[in-house]
Structures are given as C-alpha cells and as structure tokens.
C-alpha positions in Angstrom: -12.9 86.4 205.8 -13.1 82.8 205.9 -14.4 80.5 203.2 -16.0 77.2 203.9 -16.4 74.4 201.6 -17.8 70.9 202.5 -17.2 67.5 200.9 -18.0 64.1 201.3 -22.0 63.8 201.3 -23.6 61.2 199.4 -26.1 57.9 199.5 -25.3 55.3 202.2 -27.5 52.1 203.6 -28.5 52.4 207.1 -25.8 51.1 209.2 -22.9 52.2 207.0 -20.6 55.3 207.6 -19.5 58.4 205.8 -16.8 60.9 206.4 -17.5 64.6 205.7 -14.5 67.1 205.6 -14.6 71.0 205.6 -11.8 72.7 204.3 -11.6 76.3 205.5 -9.5 79.1 203.9 -7.7 81.9 205.8 -4.5 81.7 208.0 -6.4 82.0 211.4 -8.1 78.8 210.9 -6.1 77.2 214.1 -7.7 80.1 216.2 -11.2 79.5 214.8 -13.6 76.7 216.7 -15.7 75.0 214.1 -19.0 73.2 214.2 -21.1 70.8 212.0 -25.1 71.6 211.6 -27.6 69.7 209.8 -31.0 70.6 208.1 -33.7 67.5 207.5 -36.5 68.3 205.3 -39.3 70.2 207.2 -37.0 70.6 210.1 -34.9 73.6 211.3 -31.1 73.3 211.1 -30.0 72.1 214.4 -26.5 71.3 215.9 -24.5 68.1 215.5 -21.0 68.6 216.7 -18.4 71.1 217.5 -14.7 71.3 218.1 -12.3 73.7 219.8 -9.8 75.8 217.9 -6.8 73.2 218.9 -9.2 70.2 219.1 -9.1 69.2 222.5 -12.8 69.8 223.2 -15.8 68.6 221.4 -19.6 68.1 221.9 -22.2 66.4 220.3 -25.9 66.3 219.8 -27.4 63.6 221.8 -28.9 62.2 218.7 -25.5 61.5 217.2 -23.5 61.0 220.4 -21.3 57.6 220.2 -22.0 57.4 216.5 -20.4 60.5 215.1 -16.8 62.1 215.7 -15.8 65.7 214.8 -12.0 66.0 214.4 -9.5 68.6 212.9 -6.4 69.1 211.4 -5.0 72.5 211.7 -1.8 72.1 209.4 -4.8 71.3 206.7 -7.0 74.0 207.6 -9.9 71.0 207.5 -12.5 69.8 209.9 -14.0 66.1 209.6 -17.1 64.5 210.5 -16.9 60.6 210.9 -20.3 59.4 210.8 -20.8 55.7 211.7 -23.9 53.5 212.3 -25.9 55.9 210.0 -29.7 55.8 210.3 -32.6 57.1 208.1 -33.3 59.9 210.4 -29.5 61.4 209.7 -30.5 62.2 206.1 -30.2 66.0 205.9 -28.1 68.8 204.1 -24.7 68.9 206.4 -23.2 72.5 207.1 -19.5 73.3 208.3 -19.5 76.8 210.1 -16.8 78.7 211.5 -16.4 81.3 214.2 -15.0 84.8 213.3 -12.1 85.9 215.0 -10.1 84.3 218.0 -12.0 81.7 220.1 -11.2 80.9 223.6 -8.8 77.7 224.1 -10.9 74.5 224.9 -14.3 76.5 224.3 -16.9 75.1 221.9 -19.9 76.5 220.6 -23.4 75.2 219.7 -25.6 77.9 218.7 -26.0 78.7 215.2 -25.6 82.6 216.0 -22.3 81.9 217.4 -20.9 81.1 214.0 -20.6 83.7 211.2 -19.3 81.8 208.1 -21.1 78.6 206.4 -20.5 76.7 203.9 -23.2 75.6 201.0 -23.9 72.3 202.5 -23.4 68.6 201.4 -26.4 66.2 201.1 -26.4 63.1 203.2 -29.0 60.6 202.2 -29.4 57.4 204.4 -31.7 54.6 202.8 -33.5 52.7 205.1 
C-alpha cells in the first residue's frame, strides 16, 4: 500500500512559477515510477509528466514541455513538479500517482490506468 499526498498548489499570476511536491509513504518508493496528471474544469484528467523509478528518464505532455520539470528525491520519498511560465490554461487540480510494485528500470508510464495509487489533488489557479 502506498499513500500519496500532494502539496504546493495555490494562486499565481500568468508567467509565474510554482513547485508541487508529492510525498509517498512506503519503503518501496524507489522501485515505483511516478507521474503527475491534472484535471481542468470540464476536461478529463490528462497526463502531465512522468519519471522513472531512479529518475533517469522523464516524459512530458506537449503542452508543458519546456516549462515544467519533474524530479524525485528517493531519500525523501518525494516527487516534485516545477512549473514555470505558467499559463491560464494550466489551471487545474494536479494529481500525483504511483505505480504498484516494481517498475522496470528507466521506464516511464503515461496512462492513467498504469497507476494504482493517487493523491487527493492540489489546486493550481493561474490568473490571466
């Protein structure tokens, strides 16, 4: 069982930055690939970024590529999402997700159904 909690959401002006963090419980964190997804009003939840279990591989949605950076610190059981040059359309609830069990080295996962454990989400609001 993995418990996932997001932190760091808030209100920011367009062009600004925020850093989200995701704390995951469990001694197997370093074996789990992790991901960030988001749900904007009226839109289905969508992939944002993913990172492999050791952090050597990452992937991003085209809409955030070059602006967002995913990273992890396995000594702290934490994954981060640094969001720069925020746009109004980045407004959404952001969710952290964890895989179950052992993830292959270097592999990333971008589909919702590839993740088992989800946080409650943290609201990010970008004012235009």
